[in-house]
LUMBA-936665 format. One record per residue (C-alpha): residue number from 1; x, y, z; residue in one letter. Coordinates in pm, 1 decimal. Layout:
LUMBA-936665
+-----+----------+----------+----------+------+
! pos !        X !        Y !        Z ! code !
+-----+----------+----------+----------+------+
! NUM !        X !        Y !        Z !    A !
...
+-----+----------+----------+----------+------+
This chain:
LUMBA-936665
+-----+----------+----------+----------+------+
! pos !        X !        Y !        Z ! code !
+-----+----------+----------+----------+------+
!   1 !   -370.2 !    -55.0 !    852.2 !    M !
!   2 !   -744.9 !    -61.6 !    783.3 !    N !
!   3 !   -677.3 !   -106.7 !    412.3 !    W !
!   4 !   -553.8 !   -460.2 !    486.5 !    V !
!   5 !   -895.2 !   -569.0 !    612.5 !    F !
!   6 !  -1075.3 !   -380.3 !    336.1 !    V !
!   7 !   -852.0 !   -544.4 !     74.2 !    G !
!   8 !   -916.6 !   -891.6 !    215.3 !    L !
!   9 !  -1292.1 !   -824.5 !    224.6 !    A !
!  10 !  -1277.0 !   -708.8 !   -138.1 !    A !
!  11 !  -1111.7 !  -1039.0 !   -232.7 !    G !
!  12 !  -1383.7 !  -1238.7 !    -55.5 !    A !
!  13 !  -1665.0 !  -1042.6 !   -221.6 !    M !
!  14 !  -1503.2 !  -1061.3 !   -564.8 !    S !
!  15 !  -1469.7 !  -1437.5 !   -524.5 !    G !
!  16 !  -1840.7 !  -1464.2 !   -447.0 !    A !
!  17 !  -1913.2 !  -1255.4 !   -757.3 !    T !
!  18 !  -1722.1 !  -1501.7 !   -976.1 !    N !
!  19 !  -1905.7 !  -1798.5 !   -826.4 !    I !
!  20 !  -2241.5 !  -1634.9 !   -900.1 !    L !
!  21 !  -2123.4 !  -1546.6 !  -1252.3 !    D !
!  22 !  -2027.4 !  -1908.5 !  -1316.5 !    K !
!  23 !  -2359.2 !  -2040.6 !  -1181.5 !    S !
!  24 !  -2547.3 !  -1805.3 !  -1416.5 !    I !
!  25 !  -2333.1 !  -1913.6 !  -1711.8 !    I !
!  26 !  -2368.3 !  -2282.4 !  -1625.2 !    H !
!  27 !  -2744.5 !  -2285.3 !  -1574.0 !    H !
!  28 !  -2921.6 !  -1991.3 !  -1736.5 !    Y !
!  29 !  -2751.0 !  -1851.6 !  -2048.6 !    V !
!  30 !  -2688.0 !  -2008.0 !  -2388.7 !    R !
!  31 !  -2421.8 !  -1782.7 !  -2541.5 !    T !
!  32 !  -2089.6 !  -1647.5 !  -2408.2 !    P !
!  33 !  -2215.3 !  -1291.7 !  -2470.6 !    L !
!  34 !  -2542.7 !  -1308.5 !  -2275.0 !    T !
!  35 !  -2404.9 !  -1256.7 !  -1924.0 !    L !
!  36 !  -2171.0 !   -972.4 !  -2033.5 !    P !
!  37 !  -2473.5 !   -807.3 !  -2200.6 !    L !
!  38 !  -2671.4 !   -831.1 !  -1875.9 !    L !
!  39 !  -2374.1 !   -697.9 !  -1679.1 !    I !
!  40 !  -2343.4 !   -407.5 !  -1922.5 !    G !
!  41 !  -2707.3 !   -313.3 !  -1873.5 !    I !
!  42 !  -2683.4 !   -337.3 !  -1493.8 !    A !
!  43 !  -2350.3 !   -156.7 !  -1457.4 !    Q !
!  44 !  -2435.5 !    127.7 !  -1695.4 !    T !
!  45 !  -2773.0 !    187.5 !  -1531.2 !    T !
!  46 !  -2637.0 !    163.0 !  -1177.6 !    G !
!  47 !  -2332.3 !    375.8 !  -1252.3 !    G !
!  48 !  -2526.5 !    659.9 !  -1414.3 !    L !
!  49 !  -2785.3 !    659.1 !  -1133.6 !    M !
!  50 !  -2511.7 !    672.5 !   -868.0 !    L !
!  51 !  -2327.2 !    945.8 !  -1060.0 !    L !
!  52 !  -2646.8 !   1155.8 !  -1069.1 !    A !
!  53 !  -2659.5 !   1132.2 !   -688.9 !    I !
!  54 !  -2294.6 !   1180.5 !   -587.6 !    V !
!  55 !  -2184.9 !   1397.6 !   -884.4 !    R !
!  56 !  -1827.9 !   1498.3 !   -964.1 !    V !
!  57 !  -1713.1 !   1751.6 !   -700.9 !    P !
!  58 !  -1669.5 !   2109.3 !   -817.8 !    A !
!  59 !  -1304.4 !   2177.3 !   -889.0 !    G !
!  60 !  -1214.5 !   1808.5 !   -921.8 !    A !
!  61 !   -896.9 !   1767.3 !  -1132.1 !    P !
!  62 !   -983.3 !   1671.7 !  -1488.9 !    L !
!  63 !   -684.0 !   1439.0 !  -1490.3 !    E !
!  64 !   -830.3 !   1240.3 !  -1199.1 !    A !
!  65 !  -1167.8 !   1216.8 !  -1375.5 !    V !
!  66 !   -983.3 !   1092.9 !  -1684.1 !    G !
!  67 !   -804.2 !    826.3 !  -1480.3 !    W !
!  68 !  -1136.4 !    708.3 !  -1335.7 !    A !
!  69 !  -1292.2 !    682.7 !  -1682.6 !    L !
!  70 !   -985.0 !    507.8 !  -1823.9 !    A !
!  71 !   -985.2 !    266.5 !  -1529.1 !    S !
!  72 !  -1346.8 !    173.0 !  -1601.3 !    G !
!  73 !  -1279.9 !    122.9 !  -1972.5 !    A !
!  74 !   -969.1 !    -87.4 !  -1910.5 !    T !
!  75 !  -1139.6 !   -295.6 !  -1642.2 !    F !
!  76 !  -1427.5 !   -351.4 !  -1883.7 !    G !
!  77 !  -1183.8 !   -489.8 !  -2140.1 !    L !
!  78 !  -1025.7 !   -713.2 !  -1875.5 !    A !
!  79 !  -1364.1 !   -847.6 !  -1770.1 !    A !
!  80 !  -1445.1 !   -941.8 !  -2131.8 !    Q !
!  81 !  -1155.2 !  -1185.1 !  -2124.9 !    F !
!  82 !  -1259.6 !  -1317.6 !  -1784.2 !    L !
!  83 !  -1620.5 !  -1375.4 !  -1896.0 !    M !
!  84 !  -1499.3 !  -1569.7 !  -2198.4 !    R !
!  85 !  -1276.0 !  -1782.5 !  -1978.7 !    G !
!  86 !  -1561.5 !  -1854.0 !  -1735.5 !    L !
!  87 !  -1784.2 !  -1965.3 !  -2022.0 !    F !
!  88 !  -1522.9 !  -2215.0 !  -2141.2 !    E !
!  89 !  -1359.7 !  -2337.4 !  -1819.8 !    G !
!  90 !  -1393.4 !  -2419.1 !  -1451.6 !    E !
!  91 !  -1423.0 !  -2114.7 !  -1227.0 !    V !
!  92 !  -1161.2 !  -2248.7 !   -983.5 !    S !
!  93 !   -908.7 !  -2274.5 !  -1269.7 !    R !
!  94 !  -1003.0 !  -1960.6 !  -1461.7 !    V !
!  95 !  -1013.6 !  -1702.9 !  -1180.1 !    V !
!  96 !   -670.1 !  -1780.7 !  -1026.9 !    P !
!  97 !   -506.7 !  -1739.0 !  -1369.7 !    V !
!  98 !   -682.9 !  -1405.6 !  -1420.1 !    F !
!  99 !   -599.0 !  -1318.4 !  -1059.5 !    Q !
! 100 !   -230.4 !  -1297.6 !  -1148.8 !    S !
! 101 !   -300.6 !   -931.4 !  -1236.3 !    Y !
! 102 !   -126.4 !   -803.9 !   -919.0 !    P !
! 103 !    207.9 !   -878.7 !  -1082.3 !    L !
! 104 !    114.2 !   -641.7 !  -1367.3 !    F !
! 105 !    -11.0 !   -387.2 !  -1115.4 !    T !
! 106 !    323.1 !   -403.8 !   -936.6 !    A !
! 107 !    518.9 !   -358.0 !  -1258.3 !    L !
! 108 !    306.2 !    -64.7 !  -1372.8 !    L !
! 109 !    304.0 !     92.4 !  -1025.5 !    A !
! 110 !    684.2 !     97.9 !  -1029.3 !    V !
! 111 !    685.2 !    281.9 !  -1363.2 !    V !
! 112 !    384.0 !    511.8 !  -1322.9 !    L !
! 113 !    342.1 !    564.3 !   -947.5 !    L !
! 114 !    702.6 !    545.2 !   -830.4 !    G !
! 115 !    644.0 !    244.8 !   -601.2 !    E !
! 116 !    942.5 !     19.9 !   -534.1 !    R !
! 117 !    982.6 !   -356.7 !   -505.2 !    L !
! 118 !   1257.2 !   -552.5 !   -332.5 !    S !
! 119 !   1454.3 !   -827.4 !   -513.0 !    P !
! 120 !   1254.9 !  -1091.0 !   -322.2 !    L !
! 121 !    932.9 !   -930.9 !   -438.7 !    Q !
! 122 !   1053.1 !   -952.4 !   -797.8 !    W !
! 123 !   1126.5 !  -1321.6 !   -736.5 !    A !
! 124 !    770.0 !  -1361.8 !   -609.9 !    A !
! 125 !    645.0 !  -1257.5 !   -953.4 !    I !
! 126 !    781.4 !  -1586.8 !  -1088.2 !    A !
! 127 !    583.5 !  -1777.4 !   -823.9 !    A !
! 128 !    267.1 !  -1596.0 !   -928.5 !    T !
! 129 !    310.6 !  -1686.7 !  -1294.5 !    V !
! 130 !    401.0 !  -2047.0 !  -1204.9 !    A !
! 131 !     88.7 !  -2084.2 !   -991.0 !    G !
! 132 !   -129.8 !  -1940.3 !  -1264.9 !    A !
! 133 !     25.8 !  -2176.0 !  -1517.9 !    G !
! 134 !    -30.4 !  -2480.4 !  -1295.1 !    M !
! 135 !   -400.2 !  -2398.0 !  -1261.0 !    L !
! 136 !   -429.3 !  -2378.5 !  -1637.9 !    S !
! 137 !   -279.0 !  -2725.0 !  -1690.0 !    L !
! 138 !   -491.6 !  -3029.8 !  -1748.5 !    R !
! 139 !   -437.1 !  -3376.7 !  -1886.3 !    G !
! 140 !   -378.2 !  -3396.1 !  -2260.5 !    G !
! 141 !   -504.9 !  -3654.7 !  -2508.1 !    P !
! 142 !   -186.4 !  -3858.1 !  -2461.8 !    V !
! 143 !   -144.1 !  -4017.9 !  -2121.7 !    R !
! 144 !    108.5 !  -3826.3 !  -1911.5 !    G !
! 145 !     99.9 !  -3520.7 !  -2135.0 !    R !
! 146 !     -8.9 !  -3183.8 !  -1991.2 !    L !
! 147 !   -143.0 !  -2897.6 !  -2199.7 !    V !
! 148 !   -258.4 !  -2544.4 !  -2123.3 !    F !
! 149 !   -628.5 !  -2474.8 !  -2134.3 !    Q !
! 150 !   -720.7 !  -2275.0 !  -2443.6 !    R !
! 151 !   -812.5 !  -1960.6 !  -2251.8 !    S !
! 152 !   -476.7 !  -1921.9 !  -2074.2 !    F !
! 153 !   -335.8 !  -1656.6 !  -2308.4 !    I !
! 154 !   -665.0 !  -1465.6 !  -2316.0 !    L !
! 155 !   -678.3 !  -1468.4 !  -1937.2 !    L !
! 156 !   -322.4 !  -1339.6 !  -1907.6 !    M !
! 157 !   -404.5 !  -1054.1 !  -2148.9 !    V !
! 158 !   -709.7 !   -981.6 !  -1936.1 !    G !
! 159 !   -491.3 !   -987.3 !  -1624.7 !    A !
! 160 !   -265.9 !   -722.3 !  -1778.7 !    F !
! 161 !   -565.7 !   -495.3 !  -1844.8 !    F !
! 162 !   -693.2 !   -555.3 !  -1489.9 !    A !
! 163 !   -354.2 !   -462.5 !  -1346.6 !    G !
! 164 !   -353.1 !   -141.6 !  -1550.5 !    A !
! 165 !   -708.8 !    -63.4 !  -1436.5 !    A !
! 166 !   -605.8 !    -84.6 !  -1070.1 !    H !
! 167 !   -312.5 !    151.0 !  -1122.0 !    V !
! 168 !   -544.3 !    399.0 !  -1294.9 !    M !
! 169 !   -798.7 !    355.4 !  -1016.5 !    G !
! 170 !   -531.3 !    439.7 !   -760.1 !    K !
! 171 !   -443.3 !    755.4 !   -954.3 !    A !
! 172 !   -812.2 !    852.4 !   -952.2 !    A !
! 173 !   -895.6 !    790.5 !   -583.6 !    V !
! 174 !   -591.8 !    990.5 !   -476.2 !    D !
! 175 !   -788.6 !   1300.2 !   -589.2 !    H !
! 176 !  -1156.2 !   1195.5 !   -608.0 !    L !
! 177 !  -1401.8 !   1051.4 !   -352.4 !    P !
! 178 !  -1435.5 !    673.5 !   -365.1 !    V !
! 179 !  -1808.5 !    688.0 !   -450.9 !    L !
! 180 !  -1751.0 !    930.6 !   -738.4 !    T !
! 181 !  -1469.2 !    717.9 !   -877.7 !    T !
! 182 !  -1684.8 !    407.3 !   -842.8 !    H !
! 183 !  -1976.0 !    571.8 !  -1026.8 !    A !
! 184 !  -1754.6 !    687.4 !  -1312.8 !    L !
! 185 !  -1591.2 !    345.3 !  -1342.2 !    R !
! 186 !  -1922.7 !    158.3 !  -1332.6 !    M !
! 187 !  -2071.8 !    376.9 !  -1605.1 !    S !
! 188 !  -1782.9 !    333.6 !  -1847.5 !    V !
! 189 !  -1732.9 !    -34.2 !  -1760.4 !    L !
! 190 !  -2098.4 !    -99.2 !  -1845.1 !    G !
! 191 !  -2071.9 !     89.7 !  -2172.6 !    M !
! 192 !  -1770.5 !   -120.8 !  -2275.0 !    V !
! 193 !  -1971.2 !   -436.2 !  -2201.8 !    F !
! 194 !  -2260.0 !   -305.9 !  -2413.1 !    L !
! 195 !  -2029.2 !   -211.2 !  -2700.9 !    A !
! 196 !  -1890.2 !   -564.9 !  -2719.2 !    F !
! 197 !  -2205.4 !   -765.1 !  -2647.4 !    N !
! 198 !  -2512.3 !   -599.8 !  -2804.9 !    V !
! 199 !  -2548.0 !   -869.0 !  -3070.2 !    R !
! 200 !  -2837.4 !  -1063.7 !  -3220.8 !    A !
! 201 !  -2778.7 !  -1395.2 !  -3039.5 !    R !
! 202 !  -2739.3 !  -1260.7 !  -2683.8 !    P !
! 203 !  -3036.4 !  -1026.1 !  -2738.0 !    L !
! 204 !  -3246.1 !  -1324.4 !  -2847.0 !    A !
! 205 !  -3124.2 !  -1518.2 !  -2543.0 !    D !
! 206 !  -3216.1 !  -1225.0 !  -2318.2 !    L !
! 207 !  -3567.5 !  -1206.9 !  -2467.4 !    R !
! 208 !  -3610.2 !  -1580.3 !  -2408.2 !    A !
! 209 !  -3500.9 !  -1541.4 !  -2045.3 !    M !
! 210 !  -3747.1 !  -1256.1 !  -1996.0 !    M !
! 211 !  -4032.6 !  -1453.5 !  -2155.6 !    S !
! 212 !  -3959.4 !  -1752.0 !  -1932.2 !    A !
! 213 !  -3911.7 !  -1527.5 !  -1626.6 !    R !
! 214 !  -3576.3 !  -1695.6 !  -1573.4 !    S !
! 215 !  -3438.5 !  -1688.7 !  -1216.9 !    P !
! 216 !  -3106.3 !  -1601.8 !  -1380.0 !    G !
! 217 !  -3224.8 !  -1243.2 !  -1428.9 !    L !
! 218 !  -3283.6 !  -1198.0 !  -1054.9 !    A !
! 219 !  -2947.4 !  -1359.6 !   -981.7 !    L !
! 220 !  -2771.1 !  -1117.4 !  -1218.7 !    V !
! 221 !  -2948.8 !   -822.1 !  -1056.0 !    A !
! 222 !  -2844.3 !   -938.8 !   -708.0 !    L !
! 223 !  -2486.9 !  -1004.2 !   -814.5 !    N !
! 224 !  -2432.2 !   -677.4 !  -1002.1 !    E !
! 225 !  -2617.5 !   -434.7 !   -775.0 !    T !
! 226 !  -2498.3 !   -580.2 !   -442.9 !    V !
! 227 !  -2211.2 !   -830.4 !   -448.5 !    V !
! 228 !  -2005.9 !   -711.0 !   -746.8 !    A !
! 229 !  -2057.8 !   -342.2 !   -671.1 !    S !
! 230 !  -1956.5 !   -393.4 !   -308.3 !    A !
! 231 !  -1640.3 !   -576.5 !   -416.3 !    G !
! 232 !  -1543.2 !   -307.9 !   -669.2 !    L !
! 233 !  -1609.0 !    -28.3 !   -421.9 !    M !
! 234 !  -1413.8 !   -204.9 !   -145.4 !    A !
! 235 !  -1118.4 !   -239.6 !   -382.5 !    T !
! 236 !  -1126.8 !    133.0 !   -458.3 !    L !
! 237 !  -1158.8 !    212.2 !    -88.2 !    W !
! 238 !   -852.8 !      0.5 !    -11.3 !    A !
! 239 !   -662.6 !    167.4 !   -298.0 !    L !
! 240 !   -747.4 !    507.8 !   -150.7 !    S !
! 241 !   -589.3 !    399.8 !    180.0 !    L !
! 242 !   -282.9 !    202.9 !     70.9 !    G !
! 243 !    -30.5 !    153.6 !   -212.3 !    P !
! 244 !   -154.7 !    -17.2 !   -528.8 !    A !
! 245 !     95.1 !   -305.4 !   -518.7 !    S !
! 246 !      7.5 !   -395.8 !   -157.6 !    L !
! 247 !   -366.9 !   -362.8 !   -202.5 !    V !
! 248 !   -383.1 !   -575.5 !   -516.1 !    T !
! 249 !   -171.3 !   -841.6 !   -347.1 !    A !
! 250 !   -442.5 !   -865.1 !    -81.6 !    L !
! 251 !   -728.8 !   -868.6 !   -329.8 !    T !
! 252 !   -535.2 !  -1152.8 !   -493.6 !    G !
! 253 !   -677.5 !  -1373.9 !   -218.8 !    T !
! 254 !   -990.7 !  -1382.8 !   -438.1 !    R !
! 255 !   -849.8 !  -1696.7 !   -602.1 !    S !
! 256 !   -836.0 !  -1875.9 !   -266.8 !    L !
! 257 !  -1194.8 !  -1774.6 !   -192.5 !    W !
! 258 !  -1304.6 !  -1899.6 !   -534.2 !    V !
! 259 !  -1138.5 !  -2238.5 !   -483.0 !    V !
! 260 !  -1290.4 !  -2265.8 !   -134.8 !    A !
! 261 !  -1638.0 !  -2159.1 !   -250.0 !    Y !
! 262 !  -1641.1 !  -2368.7 !   -567.1 !    S !
! 263 !  -1501.2 !  -2682.4 !   -403.9 !    T !
! 264 !  -1749.7 !  -2655.7 !   -117.6 !    G !
! 265 !  -2043.4 !  -2604.4 !   -354.5 !    V !
! 266 !  -1928.0 !  -2886.8 !   -582.8 !    A !
! 267 !  -1894.6 !  -3129.4 !   -293.3 !    L !
! 268 !  -2243.5 !  -3048.0 !   -161.7 !    V !
! 269 !  -2417.2 !  -3014.1 !   -501.5 !    W !
! 270 !  -2208.9 !  -3230.6 !   -734.4 !    R !
! 271 !  -2197.4 !  -3089.6 !  -1086.6 !    G !
! 272 !  -2367.4 !  -2761.5 !   -989.9 !    F !
! 273 !  -2083.2 !  -2549.1 !  -1131.4 !    L !
! 274 !  -1939.2 !  -2805.6 !  -1370.2 !    G !
! 275 !  -1636.2 !  -2847.0 !  -1142.8 !    E !
! 276 !  -1414.7 !  -3153.7 !  -1123.7 !    S !
! 277 !  -1405.5 !  -3286.0 !   -765.3 !    T !
! 278 !  -1160.3 !  -3573.6 !   -798.9 !    T !
! 279 !   -895.2 !  -3587.5 !   -529.7 !    R !
! 280 !   -618.2 !  -3505.2 !   -778.0 !    G !
! 281 !   -804.5 !  -3209.0 !   -928.3 !    A !
! 282 !   -879.6 !  -3057.3 !   -587.6 !    V !
! 283 !   -518.9 !  -3108.4 !   -472.2 !    A !
! 284 !   -383.0 !  -2937.4 !   -786.8 !    L !
! 285 !   -620.3 !  -2641.7 !   -748.8 !    K !
! 286 !   -541.2 !  -2590.6 !   -380.8 !    V !
! 287 !   -164.8 !  -2626.6 !   -428.6 !    G !
! 288 !   -145.7 !  -2403.6 !   -735.0 !    A !
! 289 !   -374.0 !  -2142.2 !   -582.9 !    T !
! 290 !   -159.5 !  -2134.9 !   -269.5 !    G !
! 291 !    148.1 !  -2078.5 !   -484.5 !    L !
! 292 !    -25.0 !  -1797.1 !   -673.8 !    T !
! 293 !   -138.9 !  -1621.7 !   -357.8 !    V !
! 294 !    204.3 !  -1667.5 !   -197.7 !    A !
! 295 !    354.2 !  -1503.3 !   -503.8 !    G !
! 296 !    125.8 !  -1202.7 !   -511.4 !    V !
! 297 !    161.7 !  -1157.6 !   -135.3 !    A !
! 298 !    537.1 !  -1177.2 !   -171.9 !    G !
! 299 !    530.1 !   -898.6 !   -429.9 !    I !
! 300 !    413.9 !   -666.0 !   -156.9 !    A !
! 301 !    513.7 !   -819.0 !    173.5 !    L !
! 302 !    862.1 !   -971.8 !    139.9 !    L !
+-----+----------+----------+----------+------+
């Protein structure tokens, strides 16, 4: 079951990607559209260059190519919601909510791919949603009152799109090489980012970063060309080897990696990511993240 290890590695790399994204947002950009604009430039350029090298195999089913393109477009939409959430909230709260997408993958895989879930796995869906909801809770203006963070609904919509993107990615890699699927997805994902984020303010912010030779530009290049691309490709590789519902349950461990990374960084460099490190906040994040991961694992493993 090599796909198990590949899926876990994809979760770890994706978690590192989110930490780097948050550090860029927290330190180097001034608008919520600047980082998505930079990602769009990097992903479109990298995807088209890779596609020119690997090319679509002769005789490849057009339907599979369509699934790869649709997966990239849908994942691009999902990432727009995630980027907005990262700009407004703590990475260790935002990512686990978004990471509830395996429950949507499981639901769509049942309908579109013919995969089946046991009654206990359906029950695990409730645990996933509960864990995501707990991570979105914070103290309200009235003592003892809890409210959802503003981005919760947006993140859940993004999670739905991410779940759909993984199902489409599975349909693509069943008939196309992983590298070809990755190149097609990167290209379209980047174009979606550009379509949403080529605006006056982020362009002005980008010009300012270039004039100041901001280290954030190098960090984006490292993240997008190495860390993020490796995580996306590992996810596709795992999908090519195993069922979508099982694989996405394993990549759901990204939320645990994010909590571990962000808490460790915040404890060493207090305030570096804008994270709360009080004992209660850390306990809530760890407990809720554990519940979320238990839920998504249960979807596939119970």
